[in-house]
N, C-alpha and C positions, 0 to 999 in steps of 0.2 A: 504494500500500500504506500502511496505517496500523495502528493498534492492533487486536488481535484477542484473542478468548478463547484460541485455540490456534493455534500455528504448527507446521506439519509441515515437517521438513527432509528433502528427497528425494522424488522422484516416481517411484520404482520401484513394484513390486507392493505393498509395505507402505505407502508414502506415499499412493498412490492409493486404497487401501482405507481408510486413515484419513480421507482427504478425503471418500469416499463416506459414511462413518458420521457425520462431523461435519456434512455437509450435511443428512442425515436428522434429526440432532438439533436443527437450527435454530440452532446457535451460530455466532458469527463466527470465521472461520478463514482461513488462507492456506497454500497448499502452495508451497514454494520449491524450485526445482530448478536446480542449477548448470549442467547441460547445456542444449543448445538443443532437447532432445526429452524426452519422458517415457519411462518404462519401466525406467530403470536398467539392470540386467543382463538384462532382457527387451527385446531390441532386434532387430526385424526390419528388415534392410537391404534396401530394395526398389530400390536404384539400382545396386549393384555388378554384379549379373547382370541385365541388362534383362529385365523381365517375369517374373523368377524370384525369389521372396522367399528371403532367406537369414537365418536366425536366428544372429546373432553370439553371443548369449547362450543362455539356456534355450530348448529346442525341444521336449522331450518332456514331455507331461503325465504325470508320475509318479503311480502309484496312481490311474490314470485313473478307475476306476469310482466312487471317492469324492473325486475332485479337483473342487473347486468351479468351476474353469475349464472342465472338461468340460461341466458343466451350463450354464455361460454360453455355451460354443460351441454347444451344442444350441439354446439360446434365440435366438442370433444367426444361426443357420444356417451356422456356420463348420465346414468339413470337417476331419476328422482321420482318421488311419489306425489301425485296431485291430490292434495288434501283440502278439505273444506274447512268447516268451522272448528274452533278450538274446543267446542263443547265436548265434554267427556261422554263416552258411551256407557259409563257406569259410575254412579255415586254410591259410596259405601259409608254408612253412618254407624260408627261403633262396630264395624265389621259386617253389618247387615246391608244388603243391596237395597237401595231406595227404589220405590216404584216409579214408573215413568213420569207421573204427574209431579212427584216430589223433585225428581231430577230436573225437570223443566223449570220448576219454581226456583230451585237453587240457582240455576244458571241465568234465569231471568234477573235474579237479584245481583249476581256478579256483573252482568252486563249493564244493569241499571247503575251500579256504582261507577263503572268506567264512564258511562254516558254522563252522569252528573259531574264528574271531574272534567271530562272533555268539554261539556257545554259551558262550564264555568271559565275554563281557559279560553274557549272560542269567544266568549264575551269580553275578553281582555283582562280578566281578574287573575292575579298571580298569588294564589293562596295555597295552603296545603290541601291535598286531595281528601284527606280524612274529614276535614271540616265541612265538606259538602255531601258527605255520605251519611248513612245511618248505622252507626256502630252497635245499635241495640237490635238490629235485625238478626234473626236466628242464623242467617246465612252470611253474616259479616265475617266470621273466621275464614270462610272460603273466598269471599271477595278480597279480603285483606291479603290472603296468601297469593292470589293471582296478581293483584296489583303490585305486591312486593316482588314477585317473581319476574314480571315483565319490566319493572323499572329498577330492580336490584336494591331498592330502598323501601321501607314501609310507607304506607299512605300519608302519614303525618310529616314525611320528609320529601314528598313528591310535589313539585311545582305544577299546578294545574295548567298554567300557561305553557310550560315546557311540554307537558303531556299532550296537550291539544295540538302542538306543532308537529307531532310525529305523524308522518304520512303512511297510512296503513290500508292496503287493499283487502286485508283479512285472508290473504293467500299465504299459507305457511307450509312449504313443501320440503320434506326431508330428502337429503341426498343419500342415496342408497350406499354408495361407496365412501361417504364421508365428505362433509363440507370442507373440512380442513384440507383434505387431499385435493379437492377441487381448487381451492385457493392457491395451493402450492403449484398445481399443474398449470393454472392460468398464467403464472409468472415464472415458469420453469426456466425460461431463457435469461432471466435476470441474474447476474452474478451477485452473490451475497457472501460477505466475510462473516463466518459463524464463530461463535465463542469470543467475540470482541465486545467487552464492556466499555461503555463510554462513561468516563468519570468526571470530566470537566469540559466546559465550552467557554472559551475566552473570546468575546466579541469586542474587546476594548480597542482593537486595531484591526486593520485589514492586511492580510487575510485572517479569517477566524481560525483560532487554534483549537483543535479537538484532542483532548487527552484521553487515551484509551488504554486498555490493559495490554495492548500490543504496540504502544508507542504513541507519538504525537503526530497528528495530521493537520493539514491546512486546507481551507476551502473558502471560496467567496461567499457561499451560502450554506446554511444547515437546515435541514428539514427534520424536525423532532416529532416522532410518532408515538412516544411512550404514553402511558395512561396518565390521567390527571392525578391519581394518587402517587405515582412515581414523581411527577413534577413537584407535588406538594411535599414529598418526603425529603427532598434535598439530595436524593441519590446521585443526581447530576449537578455539579456545582457550576453555576453560571457567573461569569465575570464580564461586566458588572452584573449584579443580580437582575433577574427578570423584573420587569416593572411591577409595582405593587398591584395594579389592577389585574394583571395577568395572573399573578399568584393567588389573588383573592378569587378570581374567576375559577381557577383550578380547585380551590377549596370549596367553592359554592356549587361545583359540579363534580362531586366525588365519584369515584369508581366504587359501586356498591357490592353487595354480597349475593351471589347465586352459585350454588354448587349442585353436583350430581352424585348419586350413588347408584351403581349399576350391578346387576346380578346376572351371571350366566347360568342358565338352567340346563338340565339334561336334554330337554326338548321343548318346543313351543307349547304354550298353554292351550289346551283344548277349549273350545267354546268362546274364544276371543279372536277377533279379526286381526289381520295384519296391521300393525301400528295402531293399536286401540288405546284410547285414553281413559283412565279412571282417576277419580278423586276420592280421597279418604280423609275423614275427620270424625271426631266424637263431639256431637253437639253438647253433651253433658260435661265435657272436660275442656274448657277453653284454654287451659294451660298447656294442653297438648296440641302442638301445631299441626295443621293439615299437611299432607304430602300428596302430590299427584304422581302418577306413574304412566309410562308408555309401555304397553304390553306387546310382546312379539314384535319387537322393533325391526322394521323392514323385513319381516318374515323370519327373523332370527330368534333363537331361544334366549332372548335378552329382555330384561325388565330394567327400565331406567327411571329412577325416582329423582324428583327435582326439589331441592331445598332452598330456602331463601330467608331473608331477614335475620333477626337475632338468633333464631333456632339454628340456621346454617352457620352463622358466625361462631356460636358456642360449640356446636358439634365439630366443626372443622378444626377449631383450636384444640379440642379434646383428642382428635385423631381419627384415622380411618375406621378403626373398630367401632367407635361411637357412632359414626355416620352409618355404618353398615347395620349396627344393632337397631338404630332408630328406623331405618327403612325396612328391615326384616320384621320388626314388630308390627308395622302397618300391614305388611304382606301377610303375616300370620292372621291378623284380624280378618282379612278378606278371604284367604285361601285355606286357612287352618294351619296348625303347627307342622303338618306334613310338607309344607312348601320348603322348609329349611333343608330337608333331606335331598331336595332336588337342586339345590344351589351347588354349582361346581366351582364357581369363582366369583369374587366380589372385588370391586374397585370403587374409588371415589375420587373426585377432583379436589384440588387445593388451590384455587385461584386466589383466595383471600390471603394466603400466606406466601404465595409465589413471589420471591423477591424481585422479579422483573416485571410484575404486573400489579400486585397488591389489590386485586379485586376482579369483578366480573365485567361490568359495563357501567356507563356513566348515567347520572340522573341529576338534573338541576334541583337545588333546594328551593323551597317556597320563597317567593320574592326575588329569585335570581335566575329567571329564565333567560336573561340577557347574557349570562356567563358564556354561552357558546360563541356568541358573536365576538366577544372580547378575546376568546381563545383563537378565533380564526384570523384576527387582524395581524398583519406583519409586524414583527418586533424589530425595532431599530438595531442596526448592526448586522442584518442579513439572516435572522432566525425566523423560521416559519413553523407553526405547529400544525400537525395533521393527526388523523385518527378519528374513531367513531364519535368522540366527545365534541368535536368541532362541527359535526354535521348539523345543519339547521333543522332537517326533517327526517333523517334516517339514522339518528344516533342509536347507539347500542347494537348496530348491525354491521356485518361484514361489508355489505354493499355501500353503506354510508361511509365506512372507513376507506374503501377503495376510491370512491369519488373524491374524498378529501385529499387523498394522495395526488390525484391528477391536478386538483385545484392548487395545492401547495406548490407544485412544480411550476405551474403557469405563473403564479405570483412571484416565485423566486426568479424565474427567467426574465419576467417583465422588469423586475427591479434591477437586475444586473445588466441587462442589455437594452 
């Protein structure tokens, strides 16, 4: 590695997209990635369940009909499932399957909570989502779970104005061979320097100096694609320090908590469709958080549970065994104790404690929906931020991150030439 026109920090969806654009522009560049793999939060683990890909990070192509990765999948011949509503095919209350009318009533309540928050934001009000919902509803635990899962923060920490800005076609299509694998294939031609940690960026003079674990580099511009929590943590030292409004914006748009716990079974579960959704919670025990599962994931004998909020934070801190125990207890409620004997292997994600990420995806805090715009603005001295957190309408998604990478390069090249 030597001097370059542009240095890109991070090889997730944003950094890889930036690399694609820089290669097309014919300028000298380098993409630096701290991990030993590309993809960032788009990571298909092909080893944990032999022969079965498992997306530890993003898996669903959100707003699929207009998602650029869907077009890439079509071009590459990558299969995906065309799914409709998120509504579960089964609701289990304290282990008992609810009747159809109860299931519909529960999901009506979940969608009403989202609608109340969205309508408030659409009206221009930037308040916390919980304040416009009904926490006394018997279905509030389920609504709270889904709001927390989709935003990675609990409703009382979700900005209604930010939530309303998210553009959603309601099409959420899983990639059969893994979304992370698709992200990597889309940018397979981009050269990436793996295992290179960036420790400091000195923009006090030109060219910018980038201190890494492999030495010091120089560049006219730097595109930084790390999460907002990494920015806030000080893991990368900036000289001079990033502007106060940028650091405050990162703090006001934190990377929240969402984790997965997955179970490999001996064979797919009978009486369940391919990629079936179920929700579980105990209405009589509000201290026990709900958990939703994907059953027979893309026809495989895999069950994936999704954890969020303080429950996910606590369990992740306690370790993988605690996460597995929590998920298995819910599965036993639904399928009986015999389900445990059918489990062949278990795994869980650890985005919250991952030192290169420190969370799942971003969410603006109440009163701070403008944080994303502040993060998108060019920073004096040739620094540009990219990643899902800067997307105005596709935050928390891989396609939003990809678009931000393109836009950061355009801004950097416009400023330099």
